[in-house]
C-alpha positions in Angstrom: 90.5 130.6 108.8 88.6 131.5 111.9 89.8 130.9 115.4 88.2 128.3 117.7 87.1 130.2 120.8 85.4 127.0 122.2 88.6 124.9 121.9 91.0 125.8 124.7 94.7 125.0 124.4 95.5 121.4 125.1 99.3 121.6 125.0 102.3 122.8 123.1 104.8 121.5 120.6 107.8 120.2 122.4 111.4 120.9 121.4 113.2 118.0 122.9 112.1 115.8 120.1 112.5 116.9 116.4 109.4 118.2 114.8 109.0 117.5 111.1 106.2 118.4 108.7 104.9 114.8 108.9 105.3 114.0 112.6 105.8 115.9 115.9 105.3 115.6 119.6 103.0 117.7 121.8 103.4 118.1 125.6 100.0 117.8 127.2 99.0 120.7 129.6 98.5 120.0 133.2 94.9 119.1 133.9 94.3 118.0 130.3 94.6 114.7 128.6 94.7 113.3 125.1 93.8 109.9 123.8 94.6 108.0 120.6 92.9 109.3 117.5 92.2 112.8 118.9 92.4 115.4 116.1 94.5 118.4 116.8 95.2 121.7 115.1 97.9 124.4 115.5 99.0 127.5 113.5 102.4 128.7 112.4 103.1 132.2 111.2 105.7 132.5 108.4 107.9 135.5 107.6 106.5 137.5 104.7 103.1 135.9 104.9 100.0 137.5 106.4 98.1 134.2 106.6 99.3 131.6 109.0 99.7 128.0 108.0 97.2 125.8 109.9 98.6 122.3 110.6 96.2 119.5 111.4 97.2 116.1 112.9 96.0 113.0 114.7 97.3 111.5 117.9 99.1 108.2 117.0 100.9 107.4 120.2 101.1 108.6 123.9 103.7 108.5 126.6 104.0 109.5 130.2 107.2 109.7 132.2 109.0 111.2 135.2 111.2 114.1 134.3 114.2 114.1 136.7 114.3 110.4 137.3 117.5 108.5 136.2 116.8 105.0 137.4 113.7 102.7 137.4 113.8 102.6 141.2 113.6 106.4 141.4 109.8 106.0 141.1 109.6 104.9 144.7 111.7 107.8 146.0 109.6 110.2 143.9 106.4 108.9 145.3 107.8 109.1 148.8 108.7 112.8 148.2 112.4 112.2 148.6 113.4 112.9 145.0 111.9 115.8 143.1 110.4 115.0 139.8 107.5 115.9 137.6 105.1 113.7 135.6 104.8 114.7 132.0 102.6 113.4 129.2 103.3 113.8 125.5 101.5 112.8 122.3 103.0 111.8 119.0 101.0 113.5 116.2 100.9 112.5 112.6 100.1 115.4 110.3 97.0 115.0 108.1 96.6 118.3 106.4 98.2 121.8 105.8 96.1 124.8 104.9 97.4 126.4 102.8 99.6 123.7 101.4 103.0 124.9 102.7 104.7 121.9 104.2 106.6 123.4 107.2 107.5 121.9 110.5 105.6 123.2 113.6 107.7 125.4 115.8 108.4 124.2 119.4 106.2 126.1 121.8 103.3 126.6 119.5 99.9 126.2 121.1 98.0 123.1 120.1 94.2 122.7 120.3 91.7 120.0 119.7 90.1 120.3 116.3 86.3 120.5 116.7 83.5 121.3 114.3 84.6 122.7 111.0 88.2 122.4 111.9 87.8 118.6 112.5 86.1 118.2 109.2 89.0 120.0 107.5 91.6 117.9 109.3 89.9 114.7 108.1 89.1 116.1 104.6 85.4 115.7 105.3 84.8 119.3 104.2 85.7 118.4 100.6 83.5 115.4 100.3 80.5 116.4 98.2 78.8 113.0 98.9 79.7 111.3 102.1 78.2 108.4 104.1 78.6 107.7 107.8 80.8 104.6 108.3 81.2 104.6 112.0 81.9 106.7 115.2 85.3 107.9 116.5 86.4 107.1 120.0 84.9 110.4 121.2 81.6 109.8 119.5 82.0 111.9 116.4 80.9 110.7 113.0 83.5 109.1 110.6 82.6 109.7 107.0 83.7 107.9 103.8 83.6 109.6 100.4 80.8 108.0 98.4 82.6 108.9 95.2 85.3 106.4 96.0 82.6 103.7 96.7 80.0 104.1 93.9 82.5 104.2 91.0 82.6 108.0 90.4 86.2 108.2 91.3 86.9 104.7 92.7 85.2 101.6 93.9 85.3 98.4 95.9 85.9 97.7 99.6 88.2 95.1 101.1 87.9 94.0 104.7 90.5 91.9 106.5 90.4 90.3 109.9 90.5 87.2 112.1 87.4 85.0 111.7 84.9 85.3 114.5 86.5 88.3 116.0 87.0 90.9 113.3 83.2 91.1 112.5 84.0 91.5 108.8 80.5 90.4 107.5 78.8 92.5 110.2 80.6 95.6 109.0 79.9 94.9 105.4 76.2 94.6 106.2 76.4 97.9 108.2 77.9 99.6 105.2 75.0 98.5 103.1 72.6 99.8 105.7 74.3 103.1 105.7 74.2 103.3 101.9 70.5 102.4 101.7 69.3 104.7 104.6 71.7 107.7 104.7 70.0 109.4 101.7 73.3 110.0 99.9 72.4 107.9 96.9 69.6 110.3 96.2 66.9 109.2 93.8 68.8 106.0 92.9 68.5 104.6 96.4 65.4 102.5 95.7 66.9 101.0 92.5 70.3 100.2 94.1 70.7 96.5 94.7 72.9 94.4 96.9 73.8 90.7 96.7 75.2 88.8 99.7 76.6 85.3 99.7 76.0 83.8 103.1 79.0 81.5 103.6 78.8 80.7 107.3 75.9 79.4 109.4 72.5 81.1 108.8 73.4 84.5 110.4 72.3 86.5 107.3 68.8 84.9 107.0 67.3 87.3 109.5 68.3 90.7 108.0 64.6 91.6 107.8 64.0 90.9 111.5 64.5 93.4 114.3 67.2 92.5 116.9 65.8 92.1 120.4 69.2 92.8 121.9 69.4 96.3 120.5 69.4 98.5 123.7 68.9 102.2 124.1 72.7 102.9 124.0 73.1 101.3 120.7 70.0 103.0 119.3 71.6 106.3 120.4 74.7 105.4 118.3 72.5 105.0 115.3 70.9 108.4 116.0 74.4 109.9 116.3 75.2 108.6 112.9 71.9 109.9 111.5 70.8 106.4 110.6 67.6 104.6 111.5 68.0 101.7 114.0 65.9 99.2 111.9 66.3 96.0 109.9 66.4 95.9 106.1 62.9 96.3 104.7 63.4 94.8 101.2 65.0 91.4 101.4 64.8 88.2 99.5 66.3 84.9 100.8 67.5 82.1 98.6 68.8 78.7 99.8 69.8 75.5 97.9 67.2 72.7 97.8 67.4 69.7 100.2 69.3 66.7 98.9 66.8 64.0 97.7 63.7 66.2 98.0 61.6 65.9 94.8 59.8 69.2 95.7 63.1 71.1 95.9 62.2 72.7 99.3 64.8 75.1 100.6 67.4 73.5 102.9 67.3 75.8 106.0 67.3 74.8 109.6 66.5 77.9 111.6 64.1 79.7 109.2 61.3 78.2 107.2 59.3 81.2 106.0 60.2 83.7 103.3 63.0 81.5 101.9 63.0 80.3 98.2 65.1 77.5 96.8 67.3 77.9 93.8 68.8 75.6 91.2 69.8 75.5 87.6 68.1 73.3 85.0 70.1 70.9 82.8 69.1 73.0 79.9 70.6 76.1 81.5 73.7 74.1 82.4 74.3 73.3 78.8 73.2 76.4 77.0 74.8 78.8 79.5 78.1 76.9 79.5 78.2 76.3 83.2 80.4 73.1 83.1 83.7 75.0 83.7 82.5 76.1 87.2 82.6 72.5 88.3 86.3 72.7 87.8 86.9 76.0 89.5 89.9 75.0 91.7 92.7 77.4 91.2 95.0 74.5 90.3 92.7 73.0 87.8 93.5 75.5 85.0 97.1 74.2 85.0 96.0 70.7 84.2 95.6 69.3 80.6 92.1 68.1 81.2 90.9 71.7 81.1 91.1 71.4 77.3 88.5 68.6 77.6 86.4 70.8 79.8 86.2 73.6 77.2 85.6 71.1 74.3 82.7 69.4 76.2 81.2 72.7 77.2 81.1 73.8 73.5 79.6 70.4 72.5 76.8 70.7 75.1 75.9 74.2 74.0 75.6 73.1 70.4 74.1 69.6 70.7 71.9 69.5 73.8 68.2 69.9 73.0 65.4 70.9 75.4 63.3 68.1 76.7 60.8 70.2 78.8 60.9 71.2 82.5 64.6 71.9 82.2 65.6 68.5 80.9 67.8 67.9 77.9 68.4 65.3 75.1 71.9 64.6 74.3 72.0 62.5 71.2 69.2 60.0 71.7 69.4 60.1 75.5 66.9 62.1 77.6 68.5 63.4 80.8 66.4 64.5 83.8 69.0 64.3 86.5 72.6 65.5 86.8 73.7 61.9 87.1 72.1 61.0 83.8 73.8 64.0 82.1 77.2 62.9 83.5 76.7 59.4 82.1 75.8 60.8 78.7 78.9 63.0 78.7 81.1 60.2 79.9 79.9 57.9 77.1 80.7 60.5 74.5 84.0 61.5 75.9 85.2 58.0 76.3 83.6 56.6 73.1 85.5 56.1 69.9 83.0 58.1 67.8 82.9 61.9 67.7 85.3 64.4 69.0 83.8 65.5 72.3 87.2 65.3 74.1 89.0 67.0 71.3 91.7 65.8 68.9 94.9 64.2 70.1 93.8 64.0 73.7 95.3 61.1 75.6 93.4 58.5 77.6 95.0 59.7 80.9 93.7 63.2 80.3 90.2 61.9 79.5 90.2 59.7 82.6 91.2 62.7 84.8 88.3 64.7 83.4 85.8 61.9 83.9 86.9 61.2 87.4 86.5 64.8 88.4 83.2 65.0 86.6 81.8 62.0 88.6 83.2 63.4 91.8 81.1 66.5 91.3 77.9 64.4 91.1 77.2 64.2 94.9 78.1 67.9 95.4 75.8 69.6 92.8 73.2 67.0 91.8 70.5 68.9 93.7 71.7 72.2 92.1 71.6 71.1 88.5 68.4 69.1 87.6 65.6 68.7 85.1 63.1 66.8 87.3 61.0 69.6 88.9 57.9 71.0 87.2 57.9 74.8 86.6 61.6 75.3 87.3 61.3 79.0 86.5 60.2 79.8 90.1 63.6 78.4 91.3 65.6 80.7 89.1 67.7 83.3 90.9 66.1 86.5 89.6 66.6 89.2 92.1 63.8 91.6 92.6 64.2 93.1 96.1 66.8 95.6 97.2 68.9 93.1 99.2 69.3 89.4 98.1 70.9 86.8 100.3 72.1 83.6 98.7 72.8 81.0 101.3 75.6 78.6 100.5 76.8 77.8 104.0 75.7 74.1 103.9 77.2 73.4 100.5 80.5 71.6 99.9 83.4 73.7 98.8 83.0 72.6 95.2 79.3 73.4 95.2 80.0 76.8 96.8 82.5 77.7 94.1 80.0 76.6 91.5 77.2 78.8 92.9 79.4 81.8 93.4 80.9 81.5 89.9 77.7 81.1 88.1 75.8 83.8 90.0 78.6 86.3 89.6 79.0 85.6 85.9 75.4 85.9 85.0 75.0 89.0 87.2 78.0 90.7 85.6 76.8 89.7 82.1 73.5 91.4 82.7 75.2 94.6 83.7 77.4 94.4 80.6 74.3 94.1 78.5 72.8 97.3 79.9 76.1 99.2 79.5 75.1 101.6 82.3 76.4 102.1 85.8 72.9 102.7 87.1 71.5 101.1 89.1 74.4 100.2 91.3 74.9 96.6 92.4 77.0 95.8 95.5 78.3 92.3 95.9 79.3 91.1 99.4 81.6 88.0 99.3 83.4 86.6 102.3 86.4 84.2 102.1 87.7 86.1 99.1 91.0 84.2 99.3 89.1 81.0 98.4 87.6 82.5 95.2 90.5 84.8 94.1 93.7 83.2 95.5 97.0 84.8 94.9 98.4 81.8 93.0 96.8 79.9 90.1 93.9 80.6 87.8 90.2 79.7 87.8 87.0 80.8 86.1 85.8 82.5 89.3 89.1 84.3 89.8 88.9 85.7 86.3 85.3 87.0 87.0 86.4 88.7 90.2 89.4 90.3 88.5 87.0 91.5 85.8 84.7 93.0 88.5 87.7 94.6 90.3 89.1 96.2 87.2 86.0 96.9 85.1 83.1 96.8 87.6 83.5 100.4 88.5 82.5 101.5 85.0 79.5 99.1 85.0 78.3 99.9 88.5 79.2 96.6 90.1 80.9 97.2 93.4 82.7 94.4 95.2 82.7 94.3 99.1 85.2 91.5 99.7 86.3 90.1 103.0 88.9 87.6 104.0 91.0 86.6 107.0 94.3 87.1 105.2 94.7 89.7 102.5 98.2 88.2 101.8 96.5 85.2 100.2 94.2 87.2 97.8 95.1 88.2 94.3 97.0 91.5 94.4 95.0 93.2 91.7 91.7 92.6 93.6 93.2 94.3 96.7 94.9 97.1 94.7 91.6 98.1 93.0 89.8 98.5 96.3 89.5 102.2 97.2 88.4 101.6 100.8 90.4 99.1 102.9 89.1 98.1 106.3 91.0 96.1 108.9 89.5 94.5 112.0 91.3 92.3 114.5 94.5 90.8 112.8 96.8 88.0 113.6 100.1 89.4 114.6 102.0 87.5 111.8 99.5 88.6 109.2 99.7 92.2 110.4 103.4 92.3 109.5 102.9 91.4 105.8 103.4 94.0 103.0 99.7 94.0 102.2 99.1 96.1 105.3 101.8 98.7 104.5 99.1 101.3 104.3 98.8 101.0 108.1 101.4 103.0 110.2 103.3 100.8 112.7 101.1 102.0 115.6 97.9 101.0 113.7 99.3 97.6 112.9 99.9 97.0 116.5 96.5 98.2 117.5 94.9 95.9 114.9 96.3 92.9 116.8 94.3 93.9 119.9 91.2 95.4 118.4 87.9 94.3 120.0 84.9 93.2 117.9 83.1 96.3 116.5 86.3 98.3 116.1 87.7 98.7 112.6 90.5 100.7 111.0 89.5 102.4 107.7 91.9 103.7 105.0 90.5 105.8 102.2 92.3 107.6 99.4 91.9 111.2 100.5 93.2 110.7 104.1 96.9 110.1 104.7 96.2 108.5 108.1 93.8 105.5 108.7 90.9 106.2 110.9 89.9 104.0 113.9 86.2 103.7 114.2 83.4 101.8 115.9 80.1 100.8 114.4 76.9 100.0 116.3 75.5 96.7 117.2 73.3 95.3 114.3 69.7 96.5 114.4 68.8 93.4 112.5 68.9 89.9 113.9 72.0 87.9 113.3 70.8 84.7 114.9 67.4 83.0 115.3 67.3 83.8 119.1 67.8 87.5 118.4 64.8 87.9 116.1 62.0 89.9 117.8 58.9 87.8 118.8 56.1 88.0 116.2 58.4 88.8 113.4 59.6 85.4 112.3 61.8 84.8 115.3 62.2 81.6 117.3 58.8 81.9 118.9 57.2 81.6 115.5 59.3 78.8 114.0 60.5 76.8 117.0 63.8 77.7 118.4 66.4 75.1 117.3 68.8 76.5 119.9 66.6 76.0 122.9 68.5 74.6 125.9 71.9 75.5 124.3 74.3 78.2 125.3 
């Protein structure tokens, strides 16, 4: 272990507070200063050993006080020169690494230095990461890395991001992670084949990922350069949106962008043969109701008895169905009729009525998403070809959102299961995870997300989930996430057990974090890292899109005259 000639002493271990192998205090030398998250290093010589133990740590707290003062009012006498006293500063340090691994306490009086260069990489375990990607910058502008092996499924997988809506920038950070994955070069030859699927659940912010951001200034471009990443939008993007209600041409329902967006829906034939009916009953409470038996029976009947009628339509018995409403009527007639066993044996009338009521309630929500009245429906099928696919569900009702998310995730996961290979990787970004995988109850979508969380690693399906409150998400989904990221947290939420991986000081900081600041926990580091990520290089709103690239000047700015 070489010395650090370019790193002068910054302080010494103090003896007035107990020093332990896990935590100790450092007095800051006069004329120097430390800030939160600074990385420090010191050495201790042990009897009978020629090689000293190098102890690395990170500043977790700071204090400044008057030595010699007894009362609060003494500060006035000290400042007037009447009472002698001295200002001292001290930093509380959390140990991160011992080299070699001899866990001893630092001795009071030992010289402490800032860890720079190779020493910093050793302190944060970056030196042992064979494949690492930049995930942000520290407060002093140094790169923060994440071990790609805990993200791509080699040793672990999945990312979970928590934070207050509108402040924690959860989706922005998830998209930045994808940008780093695609452009850092760490995926090697598999970069071009790697895919990502994003569900846009709020507004139309993610419909401009292929457009440059006009608000990206020179300072932010410099931050991308410091990370070794290009300050550019995504260059391989496909955008999907649901069709407009009542539009026979199935044009995409988007307000701020008209070009480059395709509409999607499922045909009645696909609805029957692919057994999509259960996703209309995807509320977490539904599975505890008796009518779920009817759902499964009707699903099986549709798969066996529905016959293709061309252009996505179906014939059920002697009835040809071209719209979702017609299919609902055909199902209702058979479930409520005396003949046949569509509802199942020994099913009471109340249970059948509950099923029919909920089925009819779904008509207005998904009638434009399940249809057989559009020629050449194949061009509206979600068949992802570009590196990044955005599926816009922001304008859909909650029932329709659950239907789309459940169907897309199931078909995507089934395709990966059929290949049986991890390559190419598929990253799935899903916000509002607590809505799709709630802690209580069961639902078809929750079962799929649990399958992805527990088996997705072996199949190359990586979940990047986000939510306001991790305490409301199924524990197994959170537990299987190797990387956990926290933005701004509500103070009540920060005190819940789901955030026990954060030391008390980090929990407190999470309640005051500004947008763009995140706290990252990863398996190899015993202490979470506070990082900042740069402003998006891609447009996140119509008015941010650069002129001439599909921005407001080209499509007509719907926000003109508004703040």
